[in-house]
TITI-144658 format. One line per 8 residues: their letters; for each residue x, y, z of N, C-alpha, C. Coordinates in steps of 0.001 Angstrom, whole numbers, always signed. Layout:
<atoms>
A = X:Y:Z:X:Y:Z:X:Y:Z ~ ...
</atoms>
This chain:
<atoms>
MVFEYSPH = +6524:+14297:-16729:+5390:+13575:-16427:+5229:+13241:-15038 ~ +6297:+13341:-14304:+6225:+13130:-12719:+5501:+14072:-12286 ~ +5444:+15308:-12608:+4759:+16514:-11964:+3357:+16305:-12220 ~ +2983:+15642:-13390:+1538:+15489:-13583:+771:+14678:-12665 ~ +1477:+13589:-12182:+988:+12540:-11410:+1390:+12577:-10066 ~ +2395:+13243:-9697:+2850:+13217:-8384:+1901:+13739:-7286 ~ +906:+14623:-7603:+25:+15019:-6578:-776:+13830:-5972 ~ -1124:+12865:-6947:-1922:+11708:-6636:-1048:+10703:-5754
CVGALRGI = +170:+10603:-6200:+1078:+9641:-5473:+1344:+10279:-4028 ~ +1617:+11497:-3982:+1810:+12163:-2690:+631:+11908:-1859 ~ -499:+12122:-2315:-1793:+11880:-1619:-1883:+10542:-1195 ~ -1502:+9584:-1991:-1670:+8253:-1599:-579:+8063:-359 ~ +411:+8560:-540:+1620:+8423:+618:+1018:+8959:+1835 ~ +376:+10166:+1771:-134:+10854:+2920:-1260:+10067:+3512 ~ -1981:+9325:+2559:-3216:+8441:+3054:-2606:+7297:+3878 ~ -1603:+6596:+3379:-829:+5610:+4130:-440:+5984:+5468
AFTKSRRE = +366:+7060:+5727:+701:+7734:+6903:-470:+8076:+7787 ~ -1474:+8628:+7214:-2599:+8919:+8112:-3291:+7635:+8593 ~ -3558:+6594:+7756:-4143:+5362:+8167:-3317:+4617:+9160 ~ -2031:+4692:+9013:-1180:+3838:+9809:-970:+4614:+11322 ~ -1195:+5893:+11292:-1025:+6771:+12732:-2276:+6981:+13328 ~ -3555:+6603:+12707:-4872:+6993:+13345:-5659:+5740:+13313 ~ -5232:+4747:+14140:-6102:+3570:+14200:-7556:+3721:+14488 ~ -7817:+4489:+15516:-9211:+4654:+15983:-10121:+5233:+14768
EAVPLLKE = -9551:+6140:+13917:-10249:+6487:+12798:-10306:+5710:+11673 ~ -9244:+4891:+11460:-9293:+4080:+10312:-10057:+2709:+10513 ~ -10080:+2217:+11568:-10831:+943:+11875:-12224:+984:+11389 ~ -13095:+2019:+11807:-14486:+2049:+11281:-14564:+2187:+9686 ~ -13619:+2952:+9141:-13526:+3042:+7721:-13218:+1620:+7008 ~ -12325:+933:+7668:-11894:-372:+7202:-13098:-1383:+7304 ~ -13823:-1386:+8403:-14925:-2105:+8577:-15972:-1949:+7491 ~ -16248:-733:+7227:-17229:-314:+6249:-16660:-695:+4679
FIGLESLE = -15479:-216:+4467:-14865:-684:+3054:-14843:-2052:+2840 ~ -14462:-2973:+3671:-14326:-4387:+3453:-15673:-5043:+3597 ~ -16570:-4443:+4419:-17766:-5066:+4727:-17747:-6207:+5839 ~ -16921:-5796:+6889:-16731:-6651:+8020:-18039:-6647:+8895 ~ -18158:-7691:+9687:-19400:-7679:+10535:-19253:-6769:+11919 ~ -18162:-6741:+12353:-17912:-6063:+13596:-16633:-5251:+13574 ~ -16483:-4295:+14521:-15352:-3448:+14742:-14319:-4271:+15211 ~ -14634:-5433:+16120:-13645:-6173:+16662:-12712:-6910:+15302
MAQKAYDK = -13577:-7357:+14385:-12954:-7911:+13176:-12147:-6966:+12471 ~ -12519:-5748:+12336:-11925:-4674:+11637:-10669:-4340:+12362 ~ -10693:-4326:+13707:-9452:-4047:+14438:-8369:-5175:+14286 ~ -8799:-6383:+14218:-7792:-7509:+14035:-7256:-7324:+12555 ~ -8119:-7037:+11717:-7590:-6923:+10166:-6652:-5640:+10189 ~ -7132:-4532:+10778:-6153:-3370:+10767:-4857:-3687:+11371 ~ -4787:-4333:+12473:-3461:-4714:+13200:-2629:-5579:+12308 ~ -3185:-6515:+11515:-2423:-7534:+10689:-1982:-6594:+9330
LREIWPDN = -2876:-5877:+8784:-2545:-5046:+7579:-1374:-4073:+7945 ~ -1505:-3396:+9110:-694:-2318:+9384:+789:-2891:+9443 ~ +929:-4045:+9939:+2304:-4764:+10050:+2922:-4919:+8746 ~ +2031:-5266:+7718:+2699:-5557:+6345:+2665:-4462:+5380 ~ +1858:-3288:+5736:+1864:-2160:+4784:+3086:-1165:+4995 ~ +3887:-1177:+3990:+5082:-376:+4073:+4877:+1210:+4085 ~ +5521:+1925:+4913:+5357:+3242:+5142:+5504:+3978:+3735 ~ +6537:+3698:+2975:+6632:+4446:+1719:+5819:+3817:+635
GMPSEKGL = +4956:+3019:+889:+4127:+2562:-304:+4625:+1609:-1271 ~ +5973:+1175:-890:+6665:+254:-1770:+6574:-1205:-1075 ~ +5951:-2195:-1770:+6071:-3466:-1185:+7329:-4153:-1167 ~ +7496:-4967:-289:+8736:-5825:-360:+8981:-6714:-1585 ~ +10159:-7195:-1896:+10168:-8049:-3071:+9457:-9368:-2714 ~ +9586:-9879:-1400:+8794:-10981:-966:+7348:-10922:-991 ~ +6869:-9650:-757:+5465:-9407:-797:+4945:-9417:-2273 ~ +5858:-8903:-3161:+5411:-8810:-4741:+5464:-10332:-5108
KNVASMAE = +6353:-11138:-4688:+6488:-12514:-5105:+5283:-13296:-4675 ~ +4841:-12864:-3457:+3695:-13645:-2906:+2324:-13311:-3644 ~ +2236:-12124:-3970:+1176:-11675:-4674:+1138:-12101:-6190 ~ +2270:-12096:-6859:+2396:-12706:-8183:+2087:-14134:-8196 ~ +2484:-14879:-7086:+2208:-16302:-7019:+803:-16551:-6937 ~ +30:-15734:-6129:-1491:-15798:-5853:-2165:-15677:-7214 ~ -1543:-14609:-8020:-2231:-14287:-9200:-1886:-15197:-10345 ~ -1101:-16304:-10039:-534:-17201:-10877:+312:-16583:-12095
VPANVPME = +1060:-15584:-11791:+1959:-15062:-12704:+3145:-16015:-12881 ~ +3611:-16484:-14033:+4667:-17376:-14126:+5925:-16929:-13577 ~ +6656:-17705:-12812:+7912:-17287:-11997:+8952:-16630:-12835 ~ +9016:-17097:-14153:+10046:-16579:-14972:+9742:-15159:-15530 ~ +8518:-14581:-15173:+8273:-13181:-15522:+8775:-12108:-14545 ~ +9666:-11231:-15070:+10142:-10345:-14119:+9118:-9221:-13532 ~ +9161:-8852:-12446:+8360:-8084:-11790:+8387:-6674:-12468 ~ +9549:-6298:-13026:+9622:-4980:-13807:+8710:-5177:-15014
KILDWTLV = +8431:-6138:-15581:+7485:-6173:-16794:+6045:-6054:-16333 ~ +5717:-6214:-15079:+4332:-6075:-14424:+4150:-4791:-13848 ~ +5082:-4250:-13020:+5081:-3084:-12172:+6092:-2118:-12575 ~ +5773:-921:-12461:+6858:+168:-12662:+6703:+1202:-11491 ~ +7725:+1069:-10650:+7644:+1888:-9365:+8483:+3209:-9659 ~ +8796:+3667:-10828:+9559:+4791:-11200:+8915:+6077:-10533 ~ +7536:+6213:-10713:+7047:+7423:-10244:+7051:+7490:-8677 ~ +6675:+6456:-8075:+6759:+6285:-6510:+8133:+6607:-6066
KEVLSARS = +9185:+6159:-6796:+10575:+6300:-6199:+10854:+7879:-6527 ~ +10391:+8388:-7636:+10721:+9803:-7860:+10045:+10754:-6820 ~ +8824:+10621:-6488:+8090:+11146:-5469:+8773:+11040:-4133 ~ +9030:+9910:-3654:+9886:+9618:-2462:+11075:+10379:-2332 ~ +11887:+10356:-3511:+13124:+11080:-3616:+12950:+12518:-3351 ~ +12057:+12996:-4113:+11627:+14533:-4141:+11231:+14874:-2650 ~ +10474:+14028:-2062:+9916:+14347:-568:+10982:+14343:+479 ~ +12022:+13562:+92:+13188:+13541:+1085:+14267:+14474:+878
R = +14120:+15253:-55:+15173:+16408:-230:+14854:+17654:+533
</atoms>
């Protein structure tokens, strides 16, 4: 099953790398996608997002907990019950070989 979905996962990881390494190209796209009023606002948003966006596509445990809290997921629900990172981990492992 990994091979069936891995092109999409690989594409997403390449998209992250592209976006993080090409600020000048990404900012206008971000402005349009989010619907911001100015490029200056998009530049500020990009700079903040870039800091917290992991290169490997895997959010930190702290980041997951923050999102779960904002979504009002009960604290006693394990993240493994909500998210399955198996595919991303397998693609990352395959790419590093």
